[in-house]
Each structure stands twice: as structure tokens, then as C-alpha cells.
N, C-alpha and C positions, 0 to 999 in steps of 0.2 A: 122719601130720604130714609136709610137704614137709621136704625135705633141706636148704632154703635156711633155713626156720624152724628148723629145729635147729642149724644151723650160727650162726644167729642168736642164738640163747639160748644157745649153748656160749661165744660172745665176749662177751653181755651179762655171764653168771657171771664171766668170767675177767675182766671189766674190773672190775665193781661188787663183786666178793668181796670185794677187802679192806676197802672202806669198808663193805659190808653187814657184816663180821665186828666190825668196830669199834663200829657200830651196837649189834650183840648183845652184844659186850662191854660196852658202856657201860652197858647195862640188865641186866647178869647181878650176882648178887651175888656178895661175893669166893669166899666157898666153891663157887660153882658154877663160877667161873672154875678155881678151882684144880684140883676134883675135878670136872670134868663130870659122870663118869658114877656118880657116888657120892652125888652132893646130890640130898637128897628135901625135901621141900615146895615152900615161895614160892624160885624160882629168879631171880626179876624184882625191882628197887630202881630206885629214882632218887636215891638215896643221894649216887651219884658226883657228877651232874650238880649236885646241893646243895652237896657238896663243893669242886667247884671255883668256882662260882658265889659262893660264902660266903667265896671266899680274901682275902687282903689282902696287896697291893692286889687290888682287884677283877678278874675276868676281862675284863670289859669295856673295861678302861681298856689291857690287852695287844693286843686285836683294834684299837683306836683306834688305838695306837702304829703297827701295822703298816697299818692304812689309810693314817694320813698320810705315813707313810714309802713305801708304795707308789704311792700319788696324785701324791706330789709327785718321786719320779723318776721317773712313766711322763711326765708333764707335761714336766719339764725333757730327759728323753732327745728325747721327740717334737718340743720346741719349736727342738732344735740337730738331730736326726736330718733334719728335712724339708727344711731349707734345702739342706743338704749333700747329700743326696741327691738333690735336684731338679739340682745342678750335675752329678752324677757321672754321673745317669740321662741328662742330653741331653749327655753328650759321649763321645765316641767316641776320644781318644786315647789313646796308649800309656800316659802316665801314668795315666789313670784307670783301664787295665785292671790296672796293678799294682796302684794302690792298692785295688781290688777283691780283689787275693790276697791282699794285708796285712790287709783285713779279716777275709776269712776264717780267715785263720791266726790273728787276734786273738780273732774268734767262738770258735774252738776250742782256745783256749789254757787249760789249766785253772787259773782265776783263785786256788787256794788255793796255788799255788805264790808269788802276789803277797803271802800273808796277812803274812808277816813286814814286809815292806817298808810296808805299807799300815799297820801297827803305830805302825811308827816315824814317818811322816808325821802320824797321829793324835797321838802324843806329842807334837812336834815344833810342830805350829799348834795345838794345845790343842783339838783337837774331839772329845775325848770328852764322854760323857753329852752329846751334842747328838744330836736324832733328825734334824735336816735336815741335820746333817755326815753321817749315812747314805746321804743321798740322792748327794753326791759321788761316792763311788766305785760305788754302784749305778748311777748314769747313764752313767758311766765305761764300766763292763763289759758295761752292755747296746748302748752306741752302735755297737760294730761289726756286730752283727748286725741291731740296727735300721735301719741304712745300708742293708745289703744289700737287705733285704726291699723297701725304701722306695724304693731306686732302681731295683731293678727293675721295682717298680710305675709308676714315673714314663716308664720306657724304651717299656713298652708302650703309651705312648699315642700317638695320631695326632699328628703334629707341625703338622697344619691346623688343629687347635684352638687353640693357642697363637699360632699365625702370623693366624688370626682375628681371636682377643683383643688382639693386637698392633696390628693395622689399625684394630679398634675404640677405641683411644686406651687402654688397660688399661696400666698400668705394670707392673713384676714382681712386684709384692706382690698387687695387686688378679687378677694372670692365675694366681696359687699360689692365692691365697684363694678368689677366688669361680669359678676355672674346674678348675684341673686338682687342688686338693685333694679336691673333692667327689666325683670320677670315681674317687679310689683310697680311700675309705672303707673300703671291705672290707681294704684292705694297712694302713691305718693302725691299724683296730680289732684287727686280727689281732695288730699290732705292740705294739700296747698292753695285748694281752693278756698276750703272752709277757713283757714287760718287769714288769709287774703282780707276774704270779706268780713272777717270780724274786725279785723286792724282797718280796714276800710270804714266801716260801719260806727266804731266805738267812740263814744261821746261825753261818758263823765269825766274820764280820766283826760282826755283832752282838751277839755273845757279850762278844767283847773292846774292843769302841768304847763298850759301855753297861754299866755296872755300877750304876746306880739301879736299884730295883725297881719304880718307878713311871715309868720310861722305857726297860723291856725290851719288845722283840717277842714275838710270839706264839711263833715255834720255840724259843726261847731260854725261854720260861716255860712251855711244854711239855716240854722239857727237864729244868726243874729239877722237874716234877713228877714225871717216869719216876724222876729221881734223889733222891728227898725222903726215901727212907730207904735206910736200910744193908743189911736183915735181908729186907727184902720187897720187892718189885715193885708198887707201887697200879696194876695193869693197869685198874682200871674207871675211876678218875679219869683215867689218861692216855687212857684211850679215849673218855670224855667232852669233855677239852679238845679232842681230836682233833675230833670231830665237831663243837663248836660253833666251832672254828677254821674248819672246813670249808666251812661256813653263807657268812656273807660271800664267801667265794671263790666259792662254786660260782652266786650271785646275781650277783655281779660277770661272772661268764662269763658267763650267760645274757643277760645286760643288752647285752653286747659282741657276742655271735650274731646278737641282734637286730639290731643296726646292720650286721652282715655281709650278713644276707640283704638289708635294705633295700636297701643299696648295689647288690646283685648284681640286685636286680630291676630296680631306677631303671636300669642300666646296660642291661639287657637291653629295656625299654620305649623307650629313646632309641634305641637301635639304634647 
């Protein structure tokens, strides 16, 4: 076997190892999880999945809540970030460069330090127990990185394209919608993936802003499963919930990856 293939296998095992272990744990009996080398007989079961799917509220409700929050946050962020990125990407002023530095600083700032302040805001404005209210901080926290990524994509576009569209009589919105945005589809898709994953996995804000059981998001629900017992950790149910929660995210990421490949191919064909 070639060294390159060995290296690829090692990298795959390193990357997929946690996921494969969670899948293995989710189908293992409780005894085989606790005593893996002492268990005899049947080591496999689907009881953990049955336990998770039969929970009250049903598990699909948590998936739906996270999906709604993720999609809404992604749409809201892109809706505001694309026009802002267009302005910043086409500006060579010192203010634009300084603003990019501020955006970079904001994107690197640990948002957990804002946790208490955001909690006070939610309390004062009555934003608790509202899924769409979660989209406000999620979009705000995702905005700096989104603007940085998209402004770099706009900056790489040749100025002649927009000038030709302006000569043809297209207004600003038409140039942005029909000329520029299709050319940066890969950047938009990649940015959407980042925003959605952040919104899907965010835990501290969702934990404190949402207290109703039928409105909590997936990370909070999984954490409750992990801490549902004082004397033991339900490893199997926890692993099953993790696997089920990862499936929609993987499918959405694959869907966006197809768009990225399509955008890159179209750009290469157009030359």
C-alpha cells in the first residue's frame, strides 16, 4: 500500500473516529459500554434509539426547533451581510480597512463573555421562550465573520463586470442580484454553512433564553439527556441522540457542498 493511502486512512480514522465511536456506543448495550471486555452474549441493541425517540416532548421537536433557528439566523445574517460586504469589498478607503480590523477582532472575541449582558437584554425586552428571539444574538454574533468572508469574495470580482452591467442599465440591486451574487455562490454557501453550524450547536444562550421543554434546541436537549440521572450517565441514549442530531446537519452540509462545487464549476467554464 502506498504511503499516501496510509496517510489518507490515518486522517480518515482521526477525523471520523469520534463519530464512529458514538455510533458504536449508540448500538451497544449498557453492560457492554460499562464493561466492554467482560460482557458476554448479545452486545447490540436499538433500545437507546427507542428511548430517545419515545421521549416527551418527541425528539423530532428538538430537531425542528434547531432547524428553524438555524435557517432563520442564516437567512437574517446573509440578508444584512451581503449588502454590507458589497460596500466594504468595493471600498479602498482607510475607514473600510479599519472597519475590517474591527470585524476581525469582533469575530475572534469569545462571545461567552457577553453571556450575562445578553441575558439581561433578554429579560428586559421579554425575549425569553421565543425561538425567533434566539436568531437576534445568533445573527449578531455571526455577522462579523460573514461580512469578512463575503467582502473578500466581492473584492476578488473584476470591476469590469459591474461596470458593464451599469452600462447596460442595471441598477444597484439588479447588479447585485443578477451579476455579482451568482459569481460568489461558493462564498455565500460556505458562509451559510458556518452560520448554520454555529446556530445549530450554540448552547449557553439557548440554555438560558429558553426554559419551556417544547421550545428547547437540540444541544440543550442532548445535555439534559446526559444529566438525566444522578447516579449514572446514560451513555447509550446520549450517543443515540448525538447520532440522530448529526444526521440533518450532515445532510444540509452535503447539500451546500454541492452548491459550492457547482459554483466553482460554472466559474471555471465562464473563464
